[in-house]
C-alpha positions as CSV (number, residue, x, y, z in Angstrom):
1,M,-15.7,-10.9,-7.5
2,S,-18.9,-11.8,-5.6
3,Q,-19.4,-10.6,-2.0
4,F,-17.8,-13.5,-0.2
5,Y,-16.5,-17.0,-0.6
6,F,-16.6,-19.7,2.1
7,E,-15.2,-23.1,1.4
8,D,-12.9,-25.6,3.1
9,N,-12.4,-23.4,6.2
10,V,-11.2,-20.4,4.1
11,Y,-13.4,-17.3,4.2
12,V,-12.9,-14.4,1.8
13,A,-15.1,-11.3,2.1
14,S,-15.3,-8.3,-0.2
15,L,-15.3,-4.9,1.5
16,K,-16.1,-3.0,-1.7
17,N,-18.7,-0.6,-0.4
18,V,-17.6,2.6,1.2
19,E,-20.1,2.3,4.0
20,G,-20.3,-1.5,4.1
21,Y,-17.9,-3.8,5.8
22,L,-18.9,-7.3,4.7
23,G,-20.7,-6.4,1.5
24,E,-24.5,-5.9,1.4
25,K,-27.6,-7.4,3.0
26,K,-30.3,-9.0,1.0
27,D,-32.2,-5.8,0.7
28,G,-29.1,-4.0,-0.8
29,S,-28.3,-1.9,2.3
30,S,-24.8,-1.6,3.7
31,I,-23.4,-3.6,6.6
32,N,-22.2,-1.0,9.0
33,S,-23.4,-2.1,12.4
34,D,-23.5,-5.2,14.7
35,E,-27.1,-5.8,13.6
36,S,-26.5,-5.6,9.9
37,L,-23.4,-7.9,10.2
38,I,-25.6,-10.6,11.8
39,L,-28.2,-10.1,9.1
40,S,-25.7,-10.5,6.3
41,S,-25.8,-13.5,3.9
42,S,-22.2,-14.3,4.7
43,Y,-22.9,-14.5,8.4
44,K,-25.8,-16.9,7.8
45,K,-23.7,-19.1,5.5
46,V,-20.9,-19.4,8.1
47,L,-23.4,-20.1,10.9
48,S,-25.1,-22.8,8.8
49,V,-21.8,-24.6,8.2
50,F,-20.9,-24.3,11.9
51,L,-24.2,-25.9,12.9
52,S,-23.7,-28.7,10.4
53,S,-20.3,-29.4,12.0
54,L,-22.0,-29.9,15.4
55,K,-23.5,-33.1,14.0
56,E,-20.1,-34.7,14.4
57,K,-18.7,-32.8,17.3
58,N,-21.7,-32.1,19.6
59,Q,-24.8,-33.8,18.4
60,E,-26.4,-33.4,21.9
61,L,-26.2,-29.6,21.7
62,L,-27.5,-29.6,18.1
63,S,-30.4,-31.8,19.1
64,F,-31.3,-29.4,21.9
65,F,-32.0,-26.6,19.4
66,W,-33.6,-28.8,16.7
67,A,-36.1,-30.1,19.2
68,R,-37.0,-26.6,20.6
69,L,-37.0,-24.4,17.5
70,E,-39.3,-24.5,14.5
71,N,-36.8,-23.0,12.1
72,P,-33.5,-23.5,13.9
73,L,-31.1,-21.5,11.6
74,D,-33.4,-18.5,11.3
75,D,-34.5,-18.6,14.9
76,I,-30.9,-18.8,16.2
77,I,-30.0,-15.7,14.2
78,K,-33.1,-13.9,15.5
79,I,-32.2,-14.7,19.1
80,Q,-28.6,-13.6,18.5
81,L,-29.9,-10.4,17.1
82,L,-32.3,-9.8,20.0
83,S,-29.7,-10.6,22.7
84,L,-27.4,-7.8,21.4
85,H,-29.5,-5.4,23.4
86,Q,-32.2,-7.3,25.3
87,K,-31.9,-9.5,28.4
88,R,-33.0,-13.1,28.2
89,T,-36.0,-12.5,30.5
90,D,-37.3,-9.7,28.2
91,I,-36.8,-11.9,25.1
92,I,-38.9,-14.7,26.7
93,A,-41.6,-12.2,27.7
94,Q,-41.8,-10.8,24.1
95,Y,-41.3,-14.1,22.3
96,P,-42.9,-17.0,24.4
97,N,-42.0,-19.5,21.6
98,Y,-38.3,-19.0,22.7
99,K,-38.9,-19.9,26.3
100,M,-38.0,-23.6,26.0
101,V,-34.7,-22.9,24.3
102,L,-33.7,-20.3,26.9
103,S,-35.3,-22.0,29.9
104,D,-31.9,-23.3,31.3
105,G,-30.8,-19.8,32.1
106,G,-29.5,-19.3,28.6
107,L,-26.6,-21.6,29.2
108,S,-27.1,-23.9,26.2
109,F,-27.6,-20.9,23.9
110,F,-24.5,-19.1,25.1
111,K,-22.5,-22.3,24.9
112,M,-23.5,-22.5,21.2
113,D,-22.6,-18.9,20.8
114,Q,-19.2,-19.5,22.4
115,L,-18.5,-22.5,20.2
116,F,-19.5,-20.5,17.1
117,F,-17.1,-17.8,18.2
118,L,-14.3,-20.3,18.5
119,Y,-15.2,-21.8,15.1
120,W,-15.0,-18.5,13.5
121,Q,-11.5,-17.9,15.0
122,K,-10.2,-21.1,13.5
123,L,-11.2,-20.1,10.0
124,A,-8.6,-18.6,7.6
125,R,-10.2,-15.2,7.2
126,F,-9.4,-12.7,4.4
127,A,-10.8,-9.5,3.2
128,T,-10.5,-7.7,-0.2
129,I,-11.2,-4.1,-1.4
130,D,-10.9,-2.7,-4.9
131,D,-8.0,-0.3,-5.4
132,E,-9.4,3.2,-5.8
133,G,-6.2,5.2,-5.4
134,T,-3.4,5.8,-3.0
135,D,-5.7,5.7,0.0
136,S,-7.1,2.2,-0.7
137,L,-5.0,0.5,2.0
138,E,-6.0,3.2,4.5
139,R,-9.7,2.5,3.6
140,L,-9.2,-1.2,4.1
141,K,-7.7,-1.0,7.6
142,P,-10.6,0.6,9.4
143,K,-13.0,-1.8,7.8
144,M,-11.0,-4.8,8.9
145,L,-10.8,-3.2,12.4
146,F,-14.6,-2.7,12.4
147,V,-15.2,-6.4,11.9
148,R,-12.8,-7.3,14.7
149,K,-14.4,-4.8,17.1
150,S,-17.9,-5.6,16.1
151,L,-17.6,-9.4,16.6
152,F,-15.8,-8.7,19.9
153,H,-18.7,-6.5,21.0
154,I,-21.3,-9.0,19.8
155,F,-19.8,-11.9,21.8
156,Y,-19.8,-10.0,25.1
157,S,-23.3,-8.6,24.5
158,W,-24.5,-12.2,24.2
159,K,-22.7,-13.2,27.3
160,R,-24.0,-10.3,29.4
161,N,-27.6,-10.5,28.2
162,L,-28.1,-14.2,28.1
163,L,-26.4,-15.1,31.4
164,L,-27.7,-11.9,33.1
165,K,-24.4,-11.1,34.8
166,P,-21.9,-8.3,34.4
167,I,-18.7,-8.8,32.5
168,S,-15.8,-8.5,34.9
169,V,-13.1,-9.9,32.5
170,E,-12.8,-9.2,28.8
171,K,-10.3,-11.0,26.5
172,D,-9.2,-9.3,23.4
173,Y,-9.5,-12.2,20.9
174,S,-8.2,-12.1,17.4
175,V,-11.5,-12.3,15.6
176,G,-11.1,-10.0,12.6
177,F,-9.5,-10.8,9.3
178,L,-6.0,-12.4,9.2
179,A,-5.1,-10.4,6.1
180,G,-6.6,-7.9,3.8
181,F,-5.9,-7.4,0.1
182,V,-6.3,-4.3,-2.0
183,L,-7.1,-5.5,-5.6
184,A,-6.1,-3.8,-8.8
185,R,-6.4,-4.6,-12.5
186,P,-3.2,-3.5,-14.3
187,S,-3.1,-3.4,-18.1
188,I,-0.7,-6.1,-19.3
189,S,0.0,-6.9,-22.9
190,Y,-0.1,-10.7,-22.6
191,P,0.6,-12.9,-25.6
192,D,-2.8,-14.1,-27.0
193,E,-2.6,-17.5,-25.3
194,Y,-2.5,-15.9,-21.9
195,S,-5.0,-13.1,-22.5
196,Y,-7.7,-14.9,-20.3
197,L,-5.6,-14.1,-17.3
198,E,-6.2,-10.4,-17.7
199,K,-9.5,-10.9,-15.8
200,V,-7.8,-11.9,-12.6
201,P,-7.3,-9.1,-10.1
202,F,-3.8,-8.3,-8.8
203,I,-3.0,-7.8,-5.1
204,S,-1.6,-4.3,-5.2
205,S,-1.1,-4.1,-1.4
206,A,-1.8,-6.1,1.7
207,D,-2.4,-5.7,5.4
208,L,-1.3,-8.7,7.5
209,N,-2.5,-9.3,11.1
210,L,0.6,-11.1,12.6
211,P,1.4,-13.4,14.2
212,Y,-0.6,-15.8,12.0
213,S,-0.8,-19.6,12.5
214,Y,-2.2,-22.1,10.1
215,Y,-2.3,-25.9,10.0
216,S,-2.1,-27.0,6.4
217,K,-3.3,-30.4,5.2
218,R,0.3,-31.5,4.6
219,N,3.5,-30.6,6.4
220,K,6.2,-31.9,4.0
221,R,7.0,-31.7,0.4
222,I,7.3,-34.9,-1.7
223,G,9.1,-35.4,-5.0
224,V,10.6,-32.9,-7.5
225,Y,9.1,-30.7,-10.2
226,E,9.2,-32.3,-13.6
227,E,8.9,-30.6,-17.0
228,C,5.6,-30.8,-18.8
229,P,5.8,-31.5,-22.6
230,V,2.8,-29.2,-23.2
231,N,2.2,-25.7,-21.7
232,P,-0.5,-26.3,-19.0
233,L,-1.7,-22.7,-19.2
234,L,-2.9,-23.2,-22.8
235,D,-6.0,-24.6,-21.2
236,K,-8.0,-21.5,-20.6
237,N,-10.1,-23.3,-18.1
238,C,-7.1,-24.1,-15.9
239,L,-8.3,-21.6,-13.3
240,D,-11.5,-19.8,-12.4
241,E,-10.8,-16.1,-12.8
242,K,-13.8,-15.3,-10.5
243,T,-12.2,-17.1,-7.5
244,S,-8.6,-16.3,-8.1
245,F,-6.1,-13.6,-7.4
246,C,-2.6,-12.7,-8.7
247,L,0.2,-11.9,-6.2
248,P,3.1,-10.2,-8.0
249,L,6.5,-11.0,-6.4
250,K,10.2,-10.6,-7.0
251,C,12.4,-13.7,-6.7
252,G,16.0,-12.5,-7.0
253,S,16.1,-10.5,-10.2
254,A,12.9,-12.1,-11.6
255,L,9.4,-10.7,-11.8
256,V,6.9,-13.4,-10.7
257,Y,3.1,-13.5,-11.2
258,L,1.6,-16.0,-8.9
259,Y,-2.0,-16.7,-9.7
260,F,-3.8,-18.7,-7.0
261,S,-7.2,-19.9,-6.0
262,Y,-8.5,-18.3,-2.8
263,K,-8.7,-21.7,-1.2
264,F,-4.9,-21.7,-1.1
265,A,-4.7,-18.1,0.3
266,P,-3.5,-19.4,3.8
267,I,-0.3,-20.9,2.4
268,V,0.3,-18.4,-0.4
269,L,0.2,-15.7,2.3
270,G,3.6,-16.9,3.5
271,C,5.1,-15.4,0.3
272,L,4.5,-11.9,1.6
273,N,7.0,-12.6,4.4
274,L,9.4,-14.6,2.2
275,F,9.6,-12.7,-1.1
276,E,9.7,-9.0,-2.0
277,K,6.3,-8.0,-3.2
278,A,6.4,-6.3,-6.6
279,S,4.7,-2.9,-6.8
280,I,1.6,-2.6,-9.0
281,D,3.5,0.0,-11.1
282,E,6.0,-2.8,-12.0
283,C,3.2,-5.0,-13.3
284,D,2.9,-3.4,-16.7
285,K,4.6,-6.2,-18.7
286,K,4.7,-10.0,-18.9
287,P,6.6,-11.6,-16.1
288,D,9.7,-13.8,-16.1
289,I,7.9,-16.5,-14.2
290,M,4.1,-17.2,-14.2
291,I,2.5,-19.7,-12.0
292,V,-1.1,-21.0,-11.5
293,F,-1.4,-22.5,-8.0
294,G,-4.7,-24.4,-7.2
295,G,-5.8,-24.7,-10.8
296,K,-8.1,-27.1,-12.5
297,E,-8.8,-30.3,-10.4
298,G,-6.0,-32.9,-10.9
299,K,-3.2,-34.7,-9.2
300,S,-0.2,-32.5,-10.0
301,T,1.6,-31.0,-7.1
302,G,3.9,-29.2,-9.5
303,T,5.0,-29.2,-13.1
304,Y,6.7,-26.6,-15.3
305,Y,7.1,-25.6,-18.9
306,H,9.7,-23.3,-20.5
307,D,7.9,-21.0,-22.9
308,K,10.9,-20.0,-24.9
309,E,8.9,-18.2,-27.5
310,N,7.6,-15.7,-25.0
311,G,10.6,-15.8,-22.7
312,M,8.8,-17.1,-19.6
313,M,9.0,-20.0,-17.2
314,I,5.5,-21.5,-16.5
315,G,4.5,-23.3,-13.3
316,Y,1.3,-25.2,-12.5
317,V,-0.1,-26.9,-9.5
318,S,-3.6,-28.5,-9.4
319,S,-6.2,-27.9,-6.7
320,T,-5.5,-30.9,-4.5
321,D,-5.1,-31.5,-0.8
322,E,-1.6,-32.8,-1.5
323,A,-0.5,-29.3,-2.5
324,D,-1.7,-27.7,0.7
325,Y,1.8,-27.0,2.1
326,F,3.8,-23.7,1.8
327,G,6.8,-25.6,0.6
328,Y,5.1,-26.4,-2.7
329,V,4.6,-22.7,-3.4
330,K,8.1,-21.6,-2.4
331,K,10.0,-24.4,-4.1
332,L,8.2,-24.1,-7.4
333,I,9.0,-20.4,-7.6
334,L,12.7,-21.2,-6.7
335,T,12.8,-24.1,-9.2
336,L,11.7,-21.9,-12.1
337,Y,14.1,-19.1,-11.0
338,N,17.0,-21.5,-10.8
339,I,16.4,-23.0,-14.2
340,M,16.4,-19.4,-15.5
341,M,19.8,-18.8,-13.8
342,I,21.4,-22.0,-15.1
343,E,20.3,-21.0,-18.7
344,K,22.0,-17.7,-18.1
345,G,25.3,-19.3,-16.8
346,S,24.8,-18.7,-13.1
347,L,25.0,-21.5,-10.5
348,P,22.1,-21.9,-8.0
349,I,23.1,-22.7,-4.5
350,H,20.8,-24.5,-2.0
351,G,22.1,-23.2,1.3
352,S,22.6,-20.2,3.5
353,M,24.8,-17.1,3.2
354,V,25.7,-14.5,5.8
355,S,27.7,-11.3,5.3
356,L,29.1,-10.1,8.6
357,T,31.4,-7.4,10.0
358,L,33.3,-7.9,13.2
359,K,33.8,-5.1,15.7
360,G,36.8,-3.3,14.4
361,G,35.5,-3.3,10.8
362,K,36.7,-6.7,9.4
363,S,34.2,-8.2,7.0
364,F,33.6,-11.8,6.0
365,N,31.1,-13.5,3.6
366,L,30.2,-17.2,4.3
367,V,28.2,-19.6,2.2
368,I,27.0,-23.0,3.7
369,M,25.6,-25.3,1.1
370,G,23.3,-28.3,1.8
371,D,19.9,-29.8,1.0
372,S,16.8,-29.5,3.3
373,G,17.6,-30.6,6.9
374,A,21.4,-30.5,6.4
375,G,21.8,-28.0,9.3
376,K,22.6,-24.8,7.4
377,S,20.1,-22.6,9.3
378,E,20.7,-24.3,12.6
379,S,24.5,-23.7,12.4
380,I,24.1,-20.1,11.4
381,E,21.7,-19.5,14.2
382,A,24.1,-21.1,16.7
383,F,26.9,-19.0,15.2
384,R,24.9,-15.8,15.6
385,S,24.3,-16.5,19.2
386,L,27.9,-17.5,19.9
387,A,29.4,-14.5,18.1
388,S,26.9,-11.8,19.0
389,E,29.3,-9.8,21.3
390,Y,31.9,-9.8,18.5
391,L,29.6,-8.8,15.7
392,E,28.9,-5.3,14.5
393,R,26.7,-6.5,11.7
394,L,25.3,-9.8,10.4
395,T,23.2,-9.8,7.2
396,I,21.4,-13.0,6.0
397,V,21.9,-12.8,2.3
398,F,19.9,-16.0,1.7
399,D,18.6,-18.7,4.0
400,D,17.6,-21.3,1.4
401,M,18.5,-20.4,-2.2
402,G,21.1,-18.1,-3.8
403,T,23.2,-18.0,-6.9
404,L,26.8,-17.7,-7.8
405,H,27.4,-15.5,-10.9
406,M,30.2,-13.5,-12.5
407,K,30.7,-9.8,-12.0
408,D,33.8,-8.0,-13.3
409,D,35.3,-11.5,-14.0
410,K,35.0,-12.4,-10.3
411,V,32.6,-14.9,-8.5
412,V,30.0,-13.2,-6.5
413,A,26.8,-14.4,-4.7
414,S,23.3,-13.0,-4.5
415,G,20.1,-14.1,-2.8
416,T,16.5,-14.7,-3.9
417,E,14.3,-14.2,-0.8
418,I,13.9,-11.5,1.8
419,G,12.9,-13.9,4.5
420,A,13.4,-17.4,5.9
421,F,11.3,-20.5,6.0
422,V,12.8,-21.9,9.2
423,R,12.3,-25.5,10.5
424,L,11.7,-25.4,14.3
425,D,12.4,-29.0,15.2
426,D,16.1,-28.7,16.0
427,L,16.3,-25.0,17.0
428,D,16.2,-23.7,20.6
429,E,12.7,-23.9,22.1
430,G,12.6,-20.1,22.5
431,Y,13.3,-19.4,18.9
432,A,9.7,-19.3,17.8
433,F,8.9,-16.8,20.6
434,S,11.6,-14.5,19.4
435,H,9.7,-14.1,16.1
436,L,6.2,-14.3,17.5
437,N,5.2,-10.8,16.5
438,D,6.4,-10.9,12.9
439,A,6.0,-14.5,11.7
440,L,3.6,-16.7,9.8
441,M,3.6,-20.1,11.6
442,Y,2.8,-23.4,9.9
443,N,1.9,-26.6,11.7
444,L,3.3,-25.7,15.1
445,G,3.9,-28.7,17.3
446,E,4.0,-31.1,14.4
447,N,7.1,-32.6,12.8
448,N,8.7,-30.1,10.4
449,S,6.8,-27.1,11.9
450,R,7.9,-23.9,10.3
451,L,8.2,-20.1,10.7
452,V,8.2,-17.7,7.8
453,Y,9.6,-14.3,8.7
454,S,11.3,-11.4,6.9
455,C,14.9,-10.7,7.7
456,T,16.7,-8.8,5.0
457,P,15.8,-5.8,2.8
458,Y,15.5,-6.7,-0.9
459,E,18.2,-4.3,-1.9
460,E,20.7,-6.2,0.3
461,V,19.5,-9.6,-0.9
462,V,20.1,-8.9,-4.6
463,A,23.4,-7.1,-4.1
464,S,26.6,-8.9,-5.2
465,Y,28.9,-10.3,-2.5
466,P,32.4,-11.8,-2.9
467,V,32.7,-15.3,-1.3
468,D,35.4,-15.6,1.4
469,C,34.4,-19.2,2.5
470,F,32.3,-21.9,0.8
471,L,31.4,-24.9,2.9
472,Y,29.3,-28.1,2.3
473,A,27.1,-29.0,5.3
474,N,27.6,-32.7,6.2
475,N,24.9,-33.7,8.7
476,Y,25.4,-37.5,8.6
477,E,29.1,-38.0,9.7
478,K,30.6,-37.4,13.1
479,N,33.8,-35.4,13.1
480,D,35.3,-33.9,16.2
481,D,37.1,-31.2,14.2
482,G,33.7,-29.9,13.0
483,L,35.4,-28.1,10.1
484,S,37.8,-29.3,7.5
485,F,39.2,-27.4,4.5
486,I,39.7,-29.0,1.1
487,E,42.5,-27.7,-1.2
488,E,41.4,-29.5,-4.4
489,P,38.2,-27.9,-5.8
490,D,37.4,-31.1,-7.8
491,V,37.2,-33.0,-4.4
492,L,34.6,-30.6,-3.0
493,A,32.8,-30.4,-6.3
494,K,32.3,-34.2,-6.2
495,V,31.0,-34.1,-2.7
496,A,28.6,-31.3,-3.6
497,E,27.4,-33.0,-6.7
498,E,26.7,-36.2,-4.8
499,G,24.6,-34.1,-2.5
500,K,24.4,-36.6,0.4
501,R,22.4,-35.9,3.6
502,K,20.5,-37.8,6.2
503,A,16.8,-36.9,5.7
504,K,15.2,-35.1,8.6
505,G,11.5,-35.6,7.7
506,T,11.2,-32.3,5.8
507,T,10.4,-34.2,2.6
508,G,9.1,-37.7,1.8
509,E,12.7,-39.1,2.0
510,V,14.0,-41.3,4.7
511,G,17.6,-42.2,5.8
512,L,20.8,-41.3,3.9
513,V,19.8,-39.9,0.6
514,S,21.3,-38.0,-2.3
515,S,20.1,-35.2,-4.6
516,Y,22.3,-33.9,-7.4
517,F,24.2,-30.8,-6.2
518,A,22.0,-30.9,-3.0
519,N,19.4,-29.1,-5.0
520,P,16.3,-30.7,-6.5
521,F,15.1,-27.3,-7.6
522,G,16.8,-26.6,-10.9
523,P,20.1,-28.5,-11.0
524,V,18.4,-31.9,-10.9
525,Q,16.3,-30.9,-13.9
526,L,19.2,-29.5,-15.9
527,K,22.1,-31.7,-14.7
528,D,23.9,-31.7,-18.0
529,K,24.0,-27.9,-18.1
530,C,24.7,-27.6,-14.4
531,H,27.7,-29.9,-14.2
532,P,30.1,-27.7,-16.2
533,L,29.0,-24.7,-14.2
534,V,29.9,-26.5,-10.9
535,Q,33.4,-27.3,-12.2
536,S,33.9,-23.8,-13.5
537,Y,32.7,-21.9,-10.4
538,F,34.5,-24.2,-7.9
539,H,37.8,-23.8,-9.7
540,K,37.3,-20.0,-10.1
541,M,36.6,-19.6,-6.4
542,K,39.7,-21.5,-5.5
543,E,41.8,-19.3,-7.8
544,E,40.4,-16.2,-6.2
545,G,41.3,-17.4,-2.7
546,T,37.9,-18.6,-1.4
547,R,38.4,-21.2,1.3
548,L,36.5,-24.5,0.4
549,G,35.6,-27.1,2.9
550,L,33.2,-29.2,4.9
551,L,31.1,-28.2,7.9
552,Y,30.1,-31.2,10.1
553,T,26.7,-30.1,11.5
554,E,25.9,-33.7,12.7
555,L,22.2,-32.7,12.6
556,G,21.2,-36.1,11.2
557,I,22.9,-38.0,14.0
558,E,20.7,-39.1,16.9
559,G,21.4,-37.2,20.0
560,E,23.5,-34.5,18.3
561,E,20.7,-32.4,16.8
562,K,21.6,-29.4,18.9
563,K,25.1,-30.1,20.0
564,G,26.3,-30.8,16.5
565,P,25.4,-27.4,15.0
566,E,26.7,-25.7,18.1
567,R,30.1,-27.4,17.8
568,A,30.2,-26.6,14.1
569,A,29.5,-22.9,14.9
570,R,32.2,-22.9,17.5
571,K,34.8,-24.2,15.0
572,L,33.6,-21.7,12.4
573,F,33.9,-18.9,14.9
574,D,37.4,-19.9,15.9
575,Y,38.5,-20.1,12.3
576,L,37.0,-16.6,11.6
577,L,38.8,-15.1,14.5
578,E,42.1,-16.6,13.4
579,E,41.5,-15.6,9.8
580,K,40.8,-12.0,10.6
581,Q,43.5,-11.3,13.1
């Protein structure tokens, strides 16, 4: 990997040198001071792109420098370097050719510095270091901290020396790297057709600077993933190994290798809060699921191929602006996992599950099924708030996707993700603040804004839980009872397979829509194989005493977006208290 990449507002720097923090200067010496940072090639590249951006945003300020400096880019860097330690008046005395550009009391130059500082803050900034043993992450952290402190010190030095006044207020801005990756190159015996992937480094560990906020080019997912007749990874040019990384993950029981272009690092980063990261020691074999995200230019926002010969599910997404949304990463992983589960005789559930214990020791396991925007998460959050004083423990087993499978001839449920990808639109306004310190935030303030945060240890997610109550979330019909139970499993199975919901703007759908089994991530693709599983599992649950029914969240009814889930949670709570008396 070269020293740094900078494209499309994503900046990735290599911190490979023991003494250097952003690579090397042109003369080969290390970057380990404020001065050497400003003299680095990466700094010059970022400053150059920033100055180009002023053509559209502040042409007047740009013209000010172009009219007064012979070599604007180089001269600006030199003045920035000088103003680290010298006052404006001393710079003018030593370099008369800079008098004109600093003659307004240094205001214009400092304004440019300030805008540059803000520009840097808005970039998606990442750092990498090669894995050299167990202390690699410890070596990464101080280097990331150096950049933060150095840039912070540089900015206030400019302010003090250019404006010639003492600093009475300092603001501790987040100016360092948003995340750092330790890179390793494990030895994996790939089948020959995938051997070219061996050149791509793996992320063995990561350091996240949370909270993290990013505005992706898209804020909703459109369409479903369709099977590709030809393995897209047979094209050895489908990704550039020099500008790619591999993030090893665990989705449920599956090992996932997610290869991605650094340009998509801001959205892939959400996986570190949503899925369990696989240790580098586990990456000594081919995976169950392998994905290339941000591959060769094209129009595909997601396709898959079942490599039956090698026992792997293959996923592929082209490098396109349309794919710049975290939902495309998450849902492709889950689609491939669900297809695996269906092939093994398990039934994927699009929904939420909680395992709770009331004070006094009585336990209860609840599954709420429904497609995106059906009100699953909203109802559970309302339930958590309502029942908090009665709860001893509440574990979120899954908050988007889980599976029903058989264990000791009984139906049990397990999850796939350690975190939640929560839509903020219909949650309490303070919800985002409650996760501010541990969340990745996407498109805040926009429709379908989201938080990604970790909530449950992996060991609890993949455990097997009996199902006491299984409900389908109805968000489009008003029902004062809020909760109704169904005695005939075929009736609920039919409702579930129809998969109706009123779309909430989380996808490209509008109005009352349907998706087979409320799950376009596996069941839609394998409907013929999924249907008998639905019948079998619903009947089996009924035989075992699982309560089946409908939960009326009313989330899709105008004016009921908050009251509906709250009423549903109240009815659910009342039932639980009666059931466990």
